[in-house]
N, C-alpha and C positions, 0 to 999 in steps of 0.2 A: 260684492257690492257694486263696487267702480275700478278702474283701471289706471287711476294713477295718476292720470295728465289733468293738470289744474288750469278750470276755466276760470277769468275772473268774473266775479258776483256782479253782473249788472243787472239783472232780469229785475227787481223790487226798485232799483232807484227811482226817488218821486222824476216826476215830467222835468220840475225845476231842476234837479239834479243832472238827468239825465240830458237837458239844454246846454247846461253849464257845462259838461262835459264832454263838448264838443259832438252831440248826438244832432245829429240831421236828417230832416225826411226823406222817405224812402225818393232814392232819384226818378226822376222821370223818366218816364218809356216811350219807345217811337210809337209815334201811331198804329194803331193794329192796322193789317190791313183789311180791307172787302171780306166779307164772308159769305155762305153761304145764305139763301133766303130763310123765311120763316122755317123752323123747324116743328115739329109736331109735339106733343107731350109724352116724349120717351126718351129713356136712359140708355146711357151707354159703356154697358159694363168694360170695365178694364183691368190691365194688371195680368202679370202671370196669377195662373192657379196650381199653386203648388206644395204638396202634401211633403212635409217634411217628416225624416226619419228621426230627427234630433230637433227638441223644440224648445229648447233654451233652457234647462233647468240648471241652477248652479252644482259644478260637482262641488267634491269635498268630505271629511267626516264630518263636518256641522250638517249636514241634511239627513246622513242617519242616525243621527240622536235626534232628529225631530220628533214631536208626540203627533200622531195622524191618528185621526177620525175613524171611524171604519169607514168599510168601503161602502161608494155611493151603489143607492139601488138599483138593480137592473132595469134597463132600460124598457120601456112599456111604450109599444106600438101606438101611435095615433092613428085616429081614423083617418078615412082619406079625406083631404081637404077640398070645401067647396068652391066654385071657381073663385079667383080673385078679385078683390077688390080691384077695380079699374084708376089708373092715373087718373087726373082729370083732363075732361080736353078743351077746357076752357074756362073762362072766370066766372064768378056766377050774377045773378042780374044787375049786382051792382059795382060790375066789372072788376071784382077783386078774388083773391086767394085767400083763406083761411086756414094757418095753420096751425096745431098744435106741437108747441115743443116740451119735451121732458127729458130727463138725465136721469141717470143712477138708478132705476126703477126695481130693477129686478131680483127682489128680497124674498116675494111672494108671503109679505107680511101684513098685517090688517093697516099697515101704514100706507103700504103699495096702495093696495085696494081702497082706501078712504082719497088719495089724491085720485086717483082713475076715476072713483065715482064721480069725484067735483069736477073732471074736467067733461066727465060724460054728460054733465049738465048745462057746461057750456056747450058743449056740440049740439045739443038740443036748442039752443037758440039761434045759433051761429054758422053750424053745419062746417064741420071742417074739410077741406078738399084733402088736406095730406096731414100727418102726423110724424114725426120724426123724434127719432129716441136716440139721445145723444153718448151709449155706451152704458158697460155695468148693466146689461142687459138681462145675464144669469148671473148672478151670484152663487157661489165664492169664486169658484176656480173656470166660470164658462162652462158649456154642455159638454157631457160625457160623449154622446153622438146626436147625430142629426135627428134621433126618435127619442131625445132624453124629456122624461117627462117636466123639468124646469121650463121648457118652451110653455108647457098647457098651463102649469101655477103660476108662472110669474110673468107669464106675455098673455096668452090668449083668454083667458079667465079674469082675468083683472079688466083686460081693454074690451071685454064683450061688447058691443053697442056702440063702440066707436069704430065704425065698418070703414075705413079707409086706408090706402094703402099705408104702411110706417115705414119710413127711410130709417134704417136702423144703422148706426156704425159700430164699430169694434171698440171695447171699453178694457183698462186691463187686468178688471176681473172675466173676462171674455176671454182672455187667452195668459192662463196665469198656470194650473196645475199643482206641483210640489208645494208650490208658495204662494197661497193665498195674494193676488193683487199684484203679482210682481209683475205682469207682463214679459215673462220669461217664454213661454211658449207660442208664440204666434201662430203657429201652424193648427192649433184648436179654434183658430176664427173660422176656417175653412166648414166645420161642422155648423155654423149659422148661416155661412153663405150657401149650402145641404140643405138645412128647413127652409129657406126660403121658397123650395120646389114644392112644398107639402101646404104652405100657412097662405089663406086669402088676405092677410094681414102682412105679414113680413116679408118686408122689399129688404133685399140684397143682394144683386144679379151680380156682385163681386165684391170683394175685399175693400176697393174705391171705388168708386162710379159718380156720374153725374147724370142727374134730372131737370130738363128744362121743360116748363110751364108756360104753354102759349098765351099770347094776348093779340087783340086785332088787328096789329101791326107787324107780330114778329114774338118771339118769346120776351116774357114778361119776366119771369125770374128764373136763373138757373143754379141749382143747388150741388156743391162739390164736397160729395160724403168721404173724409180721408181714415185713412187707418195711420194713427199716432204712435201705436204700439210700440213698434221698433227703435224710435226714436227718444221712448220718455219710460223704457222698463226700467224697474229700481233692481234689475241684474243684469249682466253683460250678458247679450245675447251671442251662444255659443253655436247656432248654427250660420254659417257665412252667408247665407241666403238673405238673411235678418238683419244682419251686422247694420250699422248706422250710416257705414259708406256701401253696402252690398247692393248687389242687383237690384232688389225689390224696392228700396229707398229710391235709389236712383230713377229707375224707372216711374215711381208714383211722382215724385218730384218733376221729373221733364213732362208728366201727362199734365198735374196740376198746371204748371208754368204753359203750355201751347193750349191748355183749355180755357186760362184765364183770359189769353189773348186773343183767343179765337171768339168767345161768346160774345154774341149780338144780342145778349138781355140786359134789358134795363137796370135790373139788381140783379147781384152776384152775391149768393152766400155761401161761406165754408163753414163745413159739420164736420169737428175733428173733439176728440175725447176730451183730451187734454188741453186745456187753454192757453192761451198766449200770455195775455196779464188777467190778476186775479188778486184780489185785497182778500182771499180766504188763508184758512190756513194751511193748505197744499203752496201758495206760492205760486210765480208765473213761470213761463218757459227759461230755461237758463239758470235758475234756483229753483229748482222743487223740493220742498221739504227741507229748504236751506241747504243743500247739497250744492257744491259747488266745483265738483270734480269729477272728469271722466267723460266717458260721450254718452251715457245713459240716464243716469238717476237725476244728473241735473238738467235734463232736457234740454242741452246747449245746442243741439241738432235741429231740436224743434224749433226753437225760437229763431233759430237761423232761417227754416223753411216760410214761417209767417212771415219775417222781416223782408225778407228776399223777395219772396213771389205771392203772399197774399197782401201784406199791408198797400192801401193806397191802389190797389184794382178791387178788392172784396168789397162790399157793403157792411157784410156782418162775420165776425167769428161765432159762432154756435157751440158751446161746450159744456162738457156735465165735470167731472171728476170732484170739484168742489162741492161739498152738499149744500150749497147756499144757491142763494137768486141775486143776481147782481146785473146793472146796466150800466156799462161803464161809458166812460165820454169819448168820444173819438177827441185825437192830438194831433200833435204835428210827429210825434214820434211813432202814430200808428198809420199816418201818411191820412189821415181822415175817415180809416176801420175802424167800427164799431164791437167791443168784446162784451158779450153777454155769456152770463155763465147761470146756467139751470142744470143743477144736479142735485134737487130736494126732492124728486118724484118719490123719495122714499124713509132718506134718512135727513137728519138736520145737522147744521154747523155746531159750532160752539158759541156762539152768539155774539163775537164781536171781529171788529178786521182786524188782521193783523197788519195789511200794508196800504199807503195811502195814493191807489192810482185814481185819478179822477171819478165819480160815478154820478149819476144822474140821480140814483137811488141802488139800494141795496141790502139784502134781510139775512142775516147769519143763523138764524135760529129758525124760522119756520119751513115749515113743508109748504112744494105747491109747483108752478106751471109754468109756462108762458105761450101765448099765441100771436102770431105774426099775422098783421092784413097786408096784401101785397097788391099795389094798383097801379095803373099807368102814373096816378097821381101823388103817392106815396107810400111810405112804409112802414107802421104801426106796429108798433112792442107794447103788448099789454101782460102786465106782469102779477098772476092771483098766487096769495097765500090759501093755505087750507085748514080750516079747522077739523081735525081728524075725528073728534067724535060725533060731527053731524054732516060729516062729506059735505060740508059748504066750502066752495070757493067763495073769495072773499077778492074784488078788485083793489089792487095795491099800487100799480102807477101804470103811466101810459107815458109812451117817447113817440113823437112822430118824426120822421124824415122826409122831407119833401124835395130833395134831388139827390140821383147817385152820386158815389163818391168820386167818379172819375169825371162828373161835371163841374164847372164851376160854381163856388157860392152855394155850396151843400148845406143846409140849415136844420137842424132841430127843433123841437121847443118842446 
């Protein structure tokens, strides 16, 4: 499970304890160089496309003794996809984009269909410009091919009627294999990238990518979708390409650093399946599930990525992984960046808070989703819980941010 290197357990310290221990706000960064003019609403696929021969399964006699279920059903061809739903070319008449945010949805269960039906009701009222899927798109181990029937049963059918581009992020259950949820076979994520060519909804031009949406005077919001699996798996990555310090993660970090530095968007949002801070049972990066050793299980290198590249630059980090709904407060520790955890689109949490990071609102039992309204004036987070038997969305919380994190006096109410 781990490679034996001791990492001090710091990720789930309280904010006060972190400050007493000598924590400091993210260092000031030099002013950004002048960038290009306004960009169209287009994504920039990045990162190497590499199919690995070895996907990160743990070697050893223990694996040979694991009880395996029957072999998965043979992939059935999907019909040719209709034209893709386009990225929005501009905000709505109110000058804003409305985004649906879901996570950990891909079970194919009645609970998933209920949450999707509730989101469809909000879509009928507010008209989403985009949707975001924060990983664990195809439980339990990810798809067996780009034609896996799970894409239909666990994505297309539940989301029928929410006919917008879905910006998809890879989760640990999308990149597993022999051990469900391990994240130990990152190469399986290539199948989800390939599926994007046949779906009108599924948007994943590469394993990590960005999408900028235009406003009247330049980019209004830019979203950066990450692949966090190689630095948060529960097993050691055996393929050198996907090691925590291998070429894939080095390239992704350099891309994210350059992208956030160069972005001219008013609002910047980072999407990553594994959260930075989290009050749910999985815990925060650096001590996931109580592990504080090794390069992988604890998520120590993802913690470093968030703290050194994202905090103080992005307005929001959106994550799933924990099956809860949380709107955490920005703090000195985060450099003003706010963490949202939204992983309750098909599974609920255990009903209680496990840690004490400051929160504006949190729910550890309900299923639900969130929406983001993004305009030049504000970024508004709305959280909804869902009554599963009636498929009814219930407004639960609203937080409004009135200034970007990079601007002075960013406020929330």
